[in-house]
N, C-alpha and C positions, 0 to 999 in steps of 0.2 A: 887031846883036844882042849881047845883054850875056849873057854864061853865070852860070848859078846854081851856088855852092859847094854842093857834096853834103856835104862834110867837113871842119871847119877845130879844129884843137886846138893851144893854145898852154902850153907848161910851160917849167919851169925843169930844165934839167940841171947837178945839183951838181957830178958828176964833170967836166964840160967847163967848168962855170963859164960857162954860155951859156943864152938862151932860145931854145927851138925853137919855129917856126912852122909849123904843118902844115898844108897846103891842099890837099885831094884827094892828087895823088900827089905834091907837092910838100913839100921840106923847107928850111926856110930858118934857119940858125943866126944869132942878134943876142948884140951885147954888150950888157950893161946900158944903155948910153948908146944905142944904136941902138935898143931895146927902149921906151925913153922918149921918144925923137924920134918914134918910129912910131904911139904912144900918142896924144902931143900934137897929132899931125898929123891922125890919124882925128879927134880930138875937135873941131879946128877946123873941120875939113870937115863934122862932122854937125852942129855949132851953126851953120854958116853956111847949110845946105840942109836945114832940119827939114821943109820941105814935100815934099822926095823921098820920105822915109821914112815919110810918112802917107797916101800915095796907096795906093789897091788896084792890084793889076795881075799 
């Protein structure tokens, strides 16, 4: 069973020069390069599997 996300936030911390990804109670700090890689990977997955995100359930 897949767990649903309740809270997700993505922001830039200028002081740390890091992108901060918060998902529920987890926090991940990413460099700009890691952020771009994550973005590109998610885009590829979404484009490759659009039918999964158009179903009701």
